PDB file of N, H, CA, C and O in Angstrom:
ATOM      1  N   MET A   1      93.474 113.645  95.508  1.00  0.00           N
ATOM      2  CA  MET A   1      94.866 112.444  95.354  1.00  0.00           C
ATOM      3  C   MET A   1      94.321 111.651  94.143  1.00  0.00           C
ATOM      4  O   MET A   1      95.144 111.027  93.472  1.00  0.00           O
ATOM      5  N   ALA A   2      93.239 111.620  93.857  1.00  0.00           N
ATOM      6  H   ALA A   2      92.571 112.126  94.402  1.00  0.00           H
ATOM      7  CA  ALA A   2      92.875 110.525  92.282  1.00  0.00           C
ATOM      8  C   ALA A   2      93.562 111.725  91.231  1.00  0.00           C
ATOM      9  O   ALA A   2      94.268 111.300  90.318  1.00  0.00           O
ATOM     10  N   ILE A   3      93.416 112.786  91.321  1.00  0.00           N
ATOM     11  H   ILE A   3      92.842 113.132  92.064  1.00  0.00           H
ATOM     12  CA  ILE A   3      93.796 113.381  90.396  1.00  0.00           C
ATOM     13  C   ILE A   3      95.577 113.547  90.066  1.00  0.00           C
ATOM     14  O   ILE A   3      96.182 113.510  88.995  1.00  0.00           O
ATOM     15  N   LYS A   4      96.137 113.764  91.674  1.00  0.00           N
ATOM     16  H   LYS A   4      95.646 113.794  92.544  1.00  0.00           H
ATOM     17  CA  LYS A   4      97.474 113.589  91.317  1.00  0.00           C
ATOM     18  C   LYS A   4      98.148 112.398  90.469  1.00  0.00           C
ATOM     19  O   LYS A   4      99.031 112.535  89.622  1.00  0.00           O
ATOM     20  N   SER A   5      97.361 110.853  91.005  1.00  0.00           N
ATOM     21  H   SER A   5      96.644 110.742  91.693  1.00  0.00           H
ATOM     22  CA  SER A   5      97.724 109.961  90.420  1.00  0.00           C
ATOM     23  C   SER A   5      97.026 110.103  88.921  1.00  0.00           C
ATOM     24  O   SER A   5      97.552 109.160  88.331  1.00  0.00           O
ATOM     25  N   PHE A   6      96.710 110.333  88.583  1.00  0.00           N
ATOM     26  H   PHE A   6      96.283 111.100  89.063  1.00  0.00           H
ATOM     27  CA  PHE A   6      96.344 110.137  87.179  1.00  0.00           C
ATOM     28  C   PHE A   6      97.043 111.397  86.423  1.00  0.00           C
ATOM     29  O   PHE A   6      96.749 111.486  85.231  1.00  0.00           O
ATOM     30  N   ILE A   7      97.637 112.061  86.772  1.00  0.00           N
ATOM     31  H   ILE A   7      97.876 111.988  87.741  1.00  0.00           H
ATOM     32  CA  ILE A   7      98.333 113.208  86.278  1.00  0.00           C
ATOM     33  C   ILE A   7      99.916 112.491  86.044  1.00  0.00           C
ATOM     34  O   ILE A   7     100.588 112.569  85.015  1.00  0.00           O
ATOM     35  N   ARG A   8     100.177 111.983  86.957  1.00  0.00           N
ATOM     36  H   ARG A   8      99.632 111.920  87.793  1.00  0.00           H
ATOM     37  CA  ARG A   8     101.385 111.481  87.667  1.00  0.00           C
ATOM     38  C   ARG A   8     101.334 110.343  86.273  1.00  0.00           C
ATOM     39  O   ARG A   8     101.977 110.448  85.229  1.00  0.00           O
ATOM     40  N   LYS A   9     100.468 109.386  86.612  1.00  0.00           N
ATOM     41  H   LYS A   9      99.945 109.301  87.460  1.00  0.00           H
ATOM     42  CA  LYS A   9     100.347 108.274  85.383  1.00  0.00           C
ATOM     43  C   LYS A   9     100.482 108.879  83.358  1.00  0.00           C
ATOM     44  O   LYS A   9     101.105 108.457  82.383  1.00  0.00           O
ATOM     45  N   VAL A  10      99.698 109.807  83.559  1.00  0.00           N
ATOM     46  H   VAL A  10      99.193 110.150  84.350  1.00  0.00           H
ATOM     47  CA  VAL A  10      99.718 110.523  82.169  1.00  0.00           C
ATOM     48  C   VAL A  10     101.435 110.914  81.618  1.00  0.00           C
ATOM     49  O   VAL A  10     102.048 110.706  80.571  1.00  0.00           O
ATOM     50  N   ILE A  11     101.786 111.588  82.960  1.00  0.00           N
ATOM     51  H   ILE A  11     101.288 111.756  83.810  1.00  0.00           H
ATOM     52  CA  ILE A  11     103.697 112.350  82.686  1.00  0.00           C
ATOM     53  C   ILE A  11     104.474 110.684  82.281  1.00  0.00           C
ATOM     54  O   ILE A  11     105.188 110.426  81.313  1.00  0.00           O
ATOM     55  N   TYR A  12     104.164 110.039  83.058  1.00  0.00           N
ATOM     56  H   TYR A  12     103.583 110.249  83.845  1.00  0.00           H
ATOM     57  CA  TYR A  12     105.021 108.698  83.017  1.00  0.00           C
ATOM     58  C   TYR A  12     104.771 107.897  81.895  1.00  0.00           C
ATOM     59  O   TYR A  12     105.604 107.114  81.439  1.00  0.00           O
ATOM     60  N   LYS A  13     103.449 108.100  81.356  1.00  0.00           N
ATOM     61  H   LYS A  13     102.772 108.736  81.726  1.00  0.00           H
ATOM     62  CA  LYS A  13     103.226 107.297  79.813  1.00  0.00           C
ATOM     63  C   LYS A  13     103.870 108.021  78.543  1.00  0.00           C
ATOM     64  O   LYS A  13     104.299 107.369  77.590  1.00  0.00           O
ATOM     65  N   TYR A  14     103.899 109.085  78.585  1.00  0.00           N
ATOM     66  H   TYR A  14     103.551 109.614  79.358  1.00  0.00           H
ATOM     67  CA  TYR A  14     104.303 109.648  77.350  1.00  0.00           C
ATOM     68  C   TYR A  14     105.617 110.488  77.515  1.00  0.00           C
ATOM     69  O   TYR A  14     105.870 111.299  78.406  1.00  0.00           O
ATOM     70  N   ASP A  15     106.229 110.189  76.678  1.00  0.00           N
ATOM     71  H   ASP A  15     106.023 109.531  75.955  1.00  0.00           H
ATOM     72  CA  ASP A  15     108.098 110.432  76.944  1.00  0.00           C
ATOM     73  C   ASP A  15     108.294 112.100  76.891  1.00  0.00           C
ATOM     74  O   ASP A  15     109.038 112.695  77.671  1.00  0.00           O
ATOM     75  N   LEU A  16     107.349 112.880  75.637  1.00  0.00           N
ATOM     76  H   LEU A  16     106.745 112.396  75.003  1.00  0.00           H
ATOM     77  CA  LEU A  16     107.363 114.375  75.689  1.00  0.00           C
ATOM     78  C   LEU A  16     107.033 115.017  76.852  1.00  0.00           C
ATOM     79  O   LEU A  16     107.754 115.891  77.334  1.00  0.00           O
ATOM     80  N   LEU A  17     105.648 114.533  77.512  1.00  0.00           N
ATOM     81  H   LEU A  17     105.062 113.823  77.121  1.00  0.00           H
ATOM     82  CA  LEU A  17     105.771 114.727  78.977  1.00  0.00           C
ATOM     83  C   LEU A  17     106.705 114.981  80.116  1.00  0.00           C
ATOM     84  O   LEU A  17     107.011 115.978  80.770  1.00  0.00           O
ATOM     85  N   PHE A  18     107.077 113.609  80.119  1.00  0.00           N
ATOM     86  H   PHE A  18     106.829 112.799  79.588  1.00  0.00           H
ATOM     87  CA  PHE A  18     107.920 112.888  80.741  1.00  0.00           C
ATOM     88  C   PHE A  18     109.277 113.695  80.833  1.00  0.00           C
ATOM     89  O   PHE A  18     109.786 113.610  81.950  1.00  0.00           O
ATOM     90  N   GLN A  19     109.972 114.445  79.937  1.00  0.00           N
ATOM     91  H   GLN A  19     109.559 114.514  79.029  1.00  0.00           H
ATOM     92  CA  GLN A  19     111.120 114.854  79.637  1.00  0.00           C
ATOM     93  C   GLN A  19     110.684 116.300  79.936  1.00  0.00           C
ATOM     94  O   GLN A  19     111.574 116.945  80.491  1.00  0.00           O
ATOM     95  N   PHE A  20     109.518 116.987  79.704  1.00  0.00           N
ATOM     96  H   PHE A  20     108.795 116.463  79.253  1.00  0.00           H
ATOM     97  CA  PHE A  20     109.134 118.413  79.753  1.00  0.00           C
ATOM     98  C   PHE A  20     109.201 118.517  81.498  1.00  0.00           C
ATOM     99  O   PHE A  20     109.584 119.588  81.968  1.00  0.00           O
ATOM    100  N   TYR A  21     108.808 117.347  82.473  1.00  0.00           N
ATOM    101  H   TYR A  21     108.497 116.477  82.090  1.00  0.00           H
ATOM    102  CA  TYR A  21     108.117 117.736  83.533  1.00  0.00           C
ATOM    103  C   TYR A  21     109.127 118.162  84.004  1.00  0.00           C
ATOM    104  O   TYR A  21     109.412 119.313  84.337  1.00  0.00           O
ATOM    105  N   PHE A  22     110.130 116.560  84.079  1.00  0.00           N
ATOM    106  H   PHE A  22     109.899 115.626  83.808  1.00  0.00           H
ATOM    107  CA  PHE A  22     111.225 116.569  84.742  1.00  0.00           C
ATOM    108  C   PHE A  22     112.684 117.450  84.094  1.00  0.00           C
ATOM    109  O   PHE A  22     113.601 117.498  84.914  1.00  0.00           O
ATOM    110  N   LYS A  23     112.891 117.943  83.110  1.00  0.00           N
ATOM    111  H   LYS A  23     112.146 117.903  82.444  1.00  0.00           H
ATOM    112  CA  LYS A  23     113.535 119.028  82.819  1.00  0.00           C
ATOM    113  C   LYS A  23     113.283 120.138  83.340  1.00  0.00           C
ATOM    114  O   LYS A  23     114.367 120.614  83.678  1.00  0.00           O
ATOM    115  N   TYR A  24     112.259 120.993  83.663  1.00  0.00           N
ATOM    116  H   TYR A  24     111.378 120.606  83.389  1.00  0.00           H
ATOM    117  CA  TYR A  24     111.498 122.153  83.955  1.00  0.00           C
ATOM    118  C   TYR A  24     110.656 122.571  85.315  1.00  0.00           C
ATOM    119  O   TYR A  24     110.230 123.598  85.844  1.00  0.00           O
ATOM    120  N   PHE A  25     110.673 121.423  85.509  1.00  0.00           N
ATOM    121  H   PHE A  25     111.019 120.589  85.079  1.00  0.00           H
ATOM    122  CA  PHE A  25     109.786 121.738  86.659  1.00  0.00           C
ATOM    123  C   PHE A  25     109.535 120.579  87.815  1.00  0.00           C
ATOM    124  O   PHE A  25     108.563 120.578  88.570  1.00  0.00           O
ATOM    125  N   PHE A  26     110.589 119.598  87.810  1.00  0.00           N
ATOM    126  H   PHE A  26     111.379 119.599  87.197  1.00  0.00           H
ATOM    127  CA  PHE A  26     110.606 118.730  88.508  1.00  0.00           C
ATOM    128  C   PHE A  26     111.238 119.688  89.808  1.00  0.00           C
ATOM    129  O   PHE A  26     111.712 120.791  89.533  1.00  0.00           O
ATOM    130  N   LYS A  27     111.216 119.237  91.127  1.00  0.00           N
ATOM    131  H   LYS A  27     110.831 118.342  91.350  1.00  0.00           H
ATOM    132  CA  LYS A  27     111.676 119.267  92.594  1.00  0.00           C
ATOM    133  C   LYS A  27     112.127 118.462  93.375  1.00  0.00           C
ATOM    134  O   LYS A  27     111.274 118.046  94.159  1.00  0.00           O
ATOM    135  N   PRO A  28     113.175 118.030  93.511  1.00  0.00           N
ATOM    136  CA  PRO A  28     113.582 117.322  94.300  1.00  0.00           C
ATOM    137  C   PRO A  28     113.020 116.981  96.002  1.00  0.00           C
ATOM    138  O   PRO A  28     112.909 117.809  96.906  1.00  0.00           O
ATOM    139  N   GLU A  29     112.797 115.846  96.047  1.00  0.00           N
ATOM    140  H   GLU A  29     112.887 115.173  95.312  1.00  0.00           H
ATOM    141  CA  GLU A  29     112.274 115.435  97.333  1.00  0.00           C
ATOM    142  C   GLU A  29     113.236 115.287  98.708  1.00  0.00           C
ATOM    143  O   GLU A  29     112.916 115.564  99.864  1.00  0.00           O
ATOM    144  N   ASP A  30     114.551 114.748  98.199  1.00  0.00           N
ATOM    145  H   ASP A  30     114.811 114.523  97.260  1.00  0.00           H
ATOM    146  CA  ASP A  30     115.676 114.596  99.014  1.00  0.00           C
ATOM    147  C   ASP A  30     116.797 115.122  98.907  1.00  0.00           C
ATOM    148  O   ASP A  30     116.875 116.051  98.102  1.00  0.00           O
ATOM    149  N   THR A  31     118.112 114.699  99.712  1.00  0.00           N
ATOM    150  H   THR A  31     118.048 113.945 100.366  1.00  0.00           H
ATOM    151  CA  THR A  31     119.415 114.915  98.848  1.00  0.00           C
ATOM    152  C   THR A  31     119.941 114.090  98.120  1.00  0.00           C
ATOM    153  O   THR A  31     120.921 114.482  97.486  1.00  0.00           O
ATOM    154  N   LEU A  32     119.690 113.294  98.021  1.00  0.00           N
ATOM    155  H   LEU A  32     118.894 112.976  98.535  1.00  0.00           H
ATOM    156  CA  LEU A  32     120.077 112.259  96.692  1.00  0.00           C
ATOM    157  C   LEU A  32     119.639 112.788  95.712  1.00  0.00           C
ATOM    158  O   LEU A  32     120.419 113.003  94.784  1.00  0.00           O
ATOM    159  N   GLN A  33     118.215 113.180  95.594  1.00  0.00           N
ATOM    160  H   GLN A  33     117.582 113.005  96.348  1.00  0.00           H
ATOM    161  CA  GLN A  33     117.544 113.319  94.338  1.00  0.00           C
ATOM    162  C   GLN A  33     117.997 114.885  94.106  1.00  0.00           C
ATOM    163  O   GLN A  33     118.343 114.977  92.928  1.00  0.00           O
ATOM    164  N   GLU A  34     118.109 115.961  94.675  1.00  0.00           N
ATOM    165  H   GLU A  34     117.828 115.886  95.632  1.00  0.00           H
ATOM    166  CA  GLU A  34     118.990 117.143  94.140  1.00  0.00           C
ATOM    167  C   GLU A  34     120.116 116.950  93.983  1.00  0.00           C
ATOM    168  O   GLU A  34     120.258 117.601  92.948  1.00  0.00           O
ATOM    169  N   PHE A  35     121.399 116.422  94.266  1.00  0.00           N
ATOM    170  H   PHE A  35     121.283 115.893  95.106  1.00  0.00           H
ATOM    171  CA  PHE A  35     122.550 116.009  94.046  1.00  0.00           C
ATOM    172  C   PHE A  35     122.473 115.209  92.888  1.00  0.00           C
ATOM    173  O   PHE A  35     123.461 115.311  92.162  1.00  0.00           O
ATOM    174  N   LEU A  36     121.501 114.366  92.464  1.00  0.00           N
ATOM    175  H   LEU A  36     120.698 114.282  93.054  1.00  0.00           H
ATOM    176  CA  LEU A  36     121.592 114.050  90.935  1.00  0.00           C
ATOM    177  C   LEU A  36     120.955 114.552  90.116  1.00  0.00           C
ATOM    178  O   LEU A  36     121.389 114.328  88.986  1.00  0.00           O
ATOM    179  N   ASN A  37     119.607 115.487  90.184  1.00  0.00           N
ATOM    180  H   ASN A  37     119.254 115.668  91.102  1.00  0.00           H
ATOM    181  CA  ASN A  37     119.163 116.665  89.717  1.00  0.00           C
ATOM    182  C   ASN A  37     119.947 117.734  89.008  1.00  0.00           C
ATOM    183  O   ASN A  37     119.920 118.034  87.814  1.00  0.00           O
ATOM    184  N   ASN A  38     120.884 118.413  90.318  1.00  0.00           N
ATOM    185  H   ASN A  38     120.905 118.169  91.287  1.00  0.00           H
ATOM    186  CA  ASN A  38     121.769 119.185  89.799  1.00  0.00           C
ATOM    187  C   ASN A  38     123.227 118.986  89.078  1.00  0.00           C
ATOM    188  O   ASN A  38     123.623 119.928  88.391  1.00  0.00           O
ATOM    189  N   TYR A  39     124.053 117.816  89.193  1.00  0.00           N
ATOM    190  H   TYR A  39     123.732 117.051  89.751  1.00  0.00           H
ATOM    191  CA  TYR A  39     125.153 116.815  88.676  1.00  0.00           C
ATOM    192  C   TYR A  39     124.991 116.563  87.368  1.00  0.00           C
ATOM    193  O   TYR A  39     125.802 116.753  86.462  1.00  0.00           O
ATOM    194  N   PHE A  40     123.675 116.036  87.302  1.00  0.00           N
ATOM    195  H   PHE A  40     123.016 115.882  88.038  1.00  0.00           H
ATOM    196  CA  PHE A  40     123.613 115.093  85.806  1.00  0.00           C
ATOM    197  C   PHE A  40     122.715 115.765  84.860  1.00  0.00           C
ATOM    198  O   PHE A  40     122.463 115.233  83.779  1.00  0.00           O
ATOM    199  N   ARG A  41     122.174 116.991  85.221  1.00  0.00           N
ATOM    200  H   ARG A  41     122.379 117.423  86.099  1.00  0.00           H
ATOM    201  CA  ARG A  41     121.108 117.661  84.383  1.00  0.00           C
ATOM    202  C   ARG A  41     121.431 118.229  83.265  1.00  0.00           C
ATOM    203  O   ARG A  41     120.552 118.694  82.540  1.00  0.00           O
ATOM    204  N   ASN A  42     123.020 118.300  82.868  1.00  0.00           N
ATOM    205  H   ASN A  42     123.733 117.922  83.458  1.00  0.00           H
ATOM    206  CA  ASN A  42     123.837 118.577  81.985  1.00  0.00           C
ATOM    207  C   ASN A  42     124.753 117.663  81.623  1.00  0.00           C
ATOM    208  O   ASN A  42     125.306 117.698  80.524  1.00  0.00           O
ATOM    209  N   TYR A  43     124.913 117.053  82.237  1.00  0.00           N
ATOM    210  H   TYR A  43     124.464 117.025  83.130  1.00  0.00           H
ATOM    211  CA  TYR A  43     126.024 115.681  81.927  1.00  0.00           C
ATOM    212  C   TYR A  43     125.976 115.129  80.577  1.00  0.00           C
ATOM    213  O   TYR A  43     124.849 114.690  80.350  1.00  0.00           O
ATOM    214  N   LYS A  44     126.747 114.994  79.636  1.00  0.00           N
ATOM    215  H   LYS A  44     127.663 115.351  79.821  1.00  0.00           H
ATOM    216  CA  LYS A  44     127.274 114.164  78.552  1.00  0.00           C
ATOM    217  C   LYS A  44     127.530 112.977  78.326  1.00  0.00           C
ATOM    218  O   LYS A  44     127.160 112.272  77.388  1.00  0.00           O
ATOM    219  N   GLY A  45     128.618 112.578  79.792  1.00  0.00           N
ATOM    220  H   GLY A  45     128.919 113.150  80.554  1.00  0.00           H
ATOM    221  CA  GLY A  45     129.654 111.667  79.763  1.00  0.00           C
ATOM    222  C   GLY A  45     128.401 110.042  79.883  1.00  0.00           C
ATOM    223  O   GLY A  45     127.173 110.121  79.840  1.00  0.00           O
ATOM    224  N   ASN A  46     129.099 108.928  80.009  1.00  0.00           N
ATOM    225  H   ASN A  46     130.096 108.863  80.043  1.00  0.00           H
ATOM    226  CA  ASN A  46     128.511 107.760  80.039  1.00  0.00           C
ATOM    227  C   ASN A  46     128.622 107.337  81.413  1.00  0.00           C
ATOM    228  O   ASN A  46     129.644 107.493  82.081  1.00  0.00           O
ATOM    229  N   ILE A  47     127.456 106.746  81.868  1.00  0.00           N
ATOM    230  H   ILE A  47     126.626 106.619  81.325  1.00  0.00           H
ATOM    231  CA  ILE A  47     127.209 106.279  82.907  1.00  0.00           C
ATOM    232  C   ILE A  47     126.711 105.314  83.192  1.00  0.00           C
ATOM    233  O   ILE A  47     125.591 105.050  82.755  1.00  0.00           O
ATOM    234  N   HIS A  48     127.625 104.170  84.316  1.00  0.00           N
ATOM    235  H   HIS A  48     128.535 104.385  84.670  1.00  0.00           H
ATOM    236  CA  HIS A  48     127.372 103.089  84.211  1.00  0.00           C
ATOM    237  C   HIS A  48     126.707 102.731  86.100  1.00  0.00           C
ATOM    238  O   HIS A  48     126.857 103.654  86.901  1.00  0.00           O
ATOM    239  N   PHE A  49     126.244 101.819  86.447  1.00  0.00           N
ATOM    240  H   PHE A  49     126.122 101.069  85.796  1.00  0.00           H
ATOM    241  CA  PHE A  49     125.839 101.363  87.311  1.00  0.00           C
ATOM    242  C   PHE A  49     124.883 100.368  87.850  1.00  0.00           C
ATOM    243  O   PHE A  49     124.196  99.877  86.954  1.00  0.00           O
ATOM    244  N   ILE A  50     124.617  99.903  89.077  1.00  0.00           N
ATOM    245  H   ILE A  50     125.175 100.301  89.805  1.00  0.00           H
ATOM    246  CA  ILE A  50     123.880  98.780  88.921  1.00  0.00           C
ATOM    247  C   ILE A  50     123.173  99.177  90.369  1.00  0.00           C
ATOM    248  O   ILE A  50     123.594  99.540  91.468  1.00  0.00           O
ATOM    249  N   GLN A  51     121.853  98.911  89.776  1.00  0.00           N
ATOM    250  H   GLN A  51     121.510  98.616  88.883  1.00  0.00           H
ATOM    251  CA  GLN A  51     120.708  99.603  91.286  1.00  0.00           C
ATOM    252  C   GLN A  51     120.126  98.160  91.583  1.00  0.00           C
ATOM    253  O   GLN A  51     119.678  97.500  90.645  1.00  0.00           O
ATOM    254  N   ILE A  52     120.125  97.600  93.029  1.00  0.00           N
ATOM    255  H   ILE A  52     120.489  98.136  93.791  1.00  0.00           H
ATOM    256  CA  ILE A  52     119.695  96.376  93.369  1.00  0.00           C
ATOM    257  C   ILE A  52     118.572  97.063  94.744  1.00  0.00           C
ATOM    258  O   ILE A  52     118.902  97.766  95.700  1.00  0.00           O
ATOM    259  N   GLY A  53     117.211  96.538  94.369  1.00  0.00           N
ATOM    260  H   GLY A  53     116.944  95.967  93.592  1.00  0.00           H
ATOM    261  CA  GLY A  53     116.513  97.058  95.369  1.00  0.00           C
ATOM    262  C   GLY A  53     115.008  95.925  94.922  1.00  0.00           C
ATOM    263  O   GLY A  53     114.808  95.117  94.016  1.00  0.00           O
ATOM    264  N   ALA A  54     114.228  96.400  96.057  1.00  0.00           N
ATOM    265  H   ALA A  54     114.391  97.057  96.794  1.00  0.00           H
ATOM    266  CA  ALA A  54     113.070  95.920  95.751  1.00  0.00           C
ATOM    267  C   ALA A  54     111.742  96.748  95.186  1.00  0.00           C
ATOM    268  O   ALA A  54     110.613  96.346  95.471  1.00  0.00           O
ATOM    269  N   ASN A  55     111.898  97.633  94.572  1.00  0.00           N
ATOM    270  H   ASN A  55     112.815  97.959  94.340  1.00  0.00           H
ATOM    271  CA  ASN A  55     110.796  98.049  93.990  1.00  0.00           C
ATOM    272  C   ASN A  55     110.887  97.808  92.215  1.00  0.00           C
ATOM    273  O   ASN A  55     111.940  97.769  91.579  1.00  0.00           O
ATOM    274  N   ASP A  56     109.872  97.702  91.799  1.00  0.00           N
ATOM    275  H   ASP A  56     109.017  97.734  92.316  1.00  0.00           H
ATOM    276  CA  ASP A  56     109.618  97.498  90.492  1.00  0.00           C
ATOM    277  C   ASP A  56     110.682  98.545  89.431  1.00  0.00           C
ATOM    278  O   ASP A  56     110.512  98.474  88.213  1.00  0.00           O
ATOM    279  N   GLY A  57     111.644  99.389  89.944  1.00  0.00           N
ATOM    280  H   GLY A  57     111.783  99.446  90.933  1.00  0.00           H
ATOM    281  CA  GLY A  57     112.010  99.814  88.997  1.00  0.00           C
ATOM    282  C   GLY A  57     111.396 101.203  88.358  1.00  0.00           C
ATOM    283  O   GLY A  57     112.115 101.703  87.493  1.00  0.00           O
ATOM    284  N   GLN A  58     110.466 101.732  88.585  1.00  0.00           N
ATOM    285  H   GLN A  58     109.881 101.326  89.287  1.00  0.00           H
ATOM    286  CA  GLN A  58     109.541 102.552  87.818  1.00  0.00           C
ATOM    287  C   GLN A  58     108.991 103.269  89.086  1.00  0.00           C
ATOM    288  O   GLN A  58     109.418 104.375  89.418  1.00  0.00           O
ATOM    289  N   TRP A  59     107.986 102.575  89.815  1.00  0.00           N
ATOM    290  H   TRP A  59     107.639 101.677  89.545  1.00  0.00           H
ATOM    291  CA  TRP A  59     107.004 103.650  90.987  1.00  0.00           C
ATOM    292  C   TRP A  59     107.526 103.643  91.839  1.00  0.00           C
ATOM    293  O   TRP A  59     107.980 102.560  92.208  1.00  0.00           O
ATOM    294  N   ASN A  60     107.783 104.944  92.712  1.00  0.00           N
ATOM    295  H   ASN A  60     107.414 105.824  92.412  1.00  0.00           H
ATOM    296  CA  ASN A  60     108.698 105.339  94.270  1.00  0.00           C
ATOM    297  C   ASN A  60     110.153 104.615  93.855  1.00  0.00           C
ATOM    298  O   ASN A  60     110.833 104.081  94.731  1.00  0.00           O
ATOM    299  N   ASP A  61     110.483 104.633  92.772  1.00  0.00           N
ATOM    300  H   ASP A  61     109.932 105.067  92.060  1.00  0.00           H
ATOM    301  CA  ASP A  61     111.778 104.770  92.742  1.00  0.00           C
ATOM    302  C   ASP A  61     112.723 106.055  92.621  1.00  0.00           C
ATOM    303  O   ASP A  61     112.408 106.848  91.733  1.00  0.00           O
ATOM    304  N   SER A  62     113.638 106.306  93.259  1.00  0.00           N
ATOM    305  H   SER A  62     113.895 105.663  93.980  1.00  0.00           H
ATOM    306  CA  SER A  62     113.872 107.505  93.396  1.00  0.00           C
ATOM    307  C   SER A  62     115.453 107.779  92.394  1.00  0.00           C
ATOM    308  O   SER A  62     116.112 108.813  92.501  1.00  0.00           O
ATOM    309  N   ILE A  63     115.914 106.344  91.238  1.00  0.00           N
ATOM    310  H   ILE A  63     115.378 105.504  91.152  1.00  0.00           H
ATOM    311  CA  ILE A  63     116.530 107.650  90.760  1.00  0.00           C
ATOM    312  C   ILE A  63     116.440 107.303  89.213  1.00  0.00           C
ATOM    313  O   ILE A  63     117.305 107.459  88.351  1.00  0.00           O
ATOM    314  N   TYR A  64     114.754 106.628  89.063  1.00  0.00           N
ATOM    315  H   TYR A  64     114.052 106.501  89.763  1.00  0.00           H
ATOM    316  CA  TYR A  64     113.790 105.969  87.763  1.00  0.00           C
ATOM    317  C   TYR A  64     113.589 107.312  86.926  1.00  0.00           C
ATOM    318  O   TYR A  64     113.548 107.110  85.713  1.00  0.00           O
ATOM    319  N   LYS A  65     113.456 108.626  87.320  1.00  0.00           N
ATOM    320  H   LYS A  65     113.489 108.790  88.306  1.00  0.00           H
ATOM    321  CA  LYS A  65     113.553 109.909  86.609  1.00  0.00           C
ATOM    322  C   LYS A  65     114.513 110.066  85.391  1.00  0.00           C
ATOM    323  O   LYS A  65     114.367 110.082  84.169  1.00  0.00           O
ATOM    324  N   PHE A  66     116.050 110.226  86.666  1.00  0.00           N
ATOM    325  H   PHE A  66     116.168 110.213  87.659  1.00  0.00           H
ATOM    326  CA  PHE A  66     117.059 110.567  85.945  1.00  0.00           C
ATOM    327  C   PHE A  66     117.413 109.172  84.926  1.00  0.00           C
ATOM    328  O   PHE A  66     118.046 109.195  83.871  1.00  0.00           O
ATOM    329  N   ILE A  67     117.008 108.391  85.370  1.00  0.00           N
ATOM    330  H   ILE A  67     116.494 108.373  86.227  1.00  0.00           H
ATOM    331  CA  ILE A  67     117.312 107.319  84.095  1.00  0.00           C
ATOM    332  C   ILE A  67     116.696 107.612  83.070  1.00  0.00           C
ATOM    333  O   ILE A  67     117.435 107.872  82.121  1.00  0.00           O
ATOM    334  N   ARG A  68     115.420 107.686  82.842  1.00  0.00           N
ATOM    335  H   ARG A  68     114.820 107.474  83.613  1.00  0.00           H
ATOM    336  CA  ARG A  68     114.792 108.240  81.711  1.00  0.00           C
ATOM    337  C   ARG A  68     114.841 109.273  81.161  1.00  0.00           C
ATOM    338  O   ARG A  68     114.666 109.406  79.950  1.00  0.00           O
ATOM    339  N   ARG A  69     115.099 110.234  81.999  1.00  0.00           N
ATOM    340  H   ARG A  69     115.240 110.126  82.983  1.00  0.00           H
ATOM    341  CA  ARG A  69     115.265 112.315  81.842  1.00  0.00           C
ATOM    342  C   ARG A  69     116.748 111.888  80.978  1.00  0.00           C
ATOM    343  O   ARG A  69     116.771 112.130  79.771  1.00  0.00           O
ATOM    344  N   ASP A  70     117.755 111.363  81.521  1.00  0.00           N
ATOM    345  H   ASP A  70     117.736 111.167  82.501  1.00  0.00           H
ATOM    346  CA  ASP A  70     119.256 111.357  81.085  1.00  0.00           C
ATOM    347  C   ASP A  70     120.119 110.639  80.554  1.00  0.00           C
ATOM    348  O   ASP A  70     121.349 110.584  80.568  1.00  0.00           O
ATOM    349  N   GLY A  71     119.000 109.894  79.909  1.00  0.00           N
ATOM    350  H   GLY A  71     118.001 109.939  79.898  1.00  0.00           H
ATOM    351  CA  GLY A  71     119.313 108.751  79.001  1.00  0.00           C
ATOM    352  C   GLY A  71     120.732 107.643  79.687  1.00  0.00           C
ATOM    353  O   GLY A  71     121.817 107.411  79.156  1.00  0.00           O
ATOM    354  N   TRP A  72     120.205 107.154  80.979  1.00  0.00           N
ATOM    355  H   TRP A  72     119.323 107.343  81.411  1.00  0.00           H
ATOM    356  CA  TRP A  72     121.480 106.451  81.030  1.00  0.00           C
ATOM    357  C   TRP A  72     121.205 105.230  80.618  1.00  0.00           C
ATOM    358  O   TRP A  72     122.098 104.385  80.551  1.00  0.00           O
TER     359      TRP A  72
END
């Protein structure tokens, strides 16, 4: 478990690793992530949204990876 946590922290820290991992190796965990991954992977338009929640906006956030990967 400690290895997974360490690898995740390293991937999230370095943008190049983050981009590479979430473009080529990411496997969606649920239907929302699957939809966002498939639909917005190559989408080049502008996206506007408001996210309301109790998380810190990074860890355990279901859309953070898409915000960062796709430049929302």
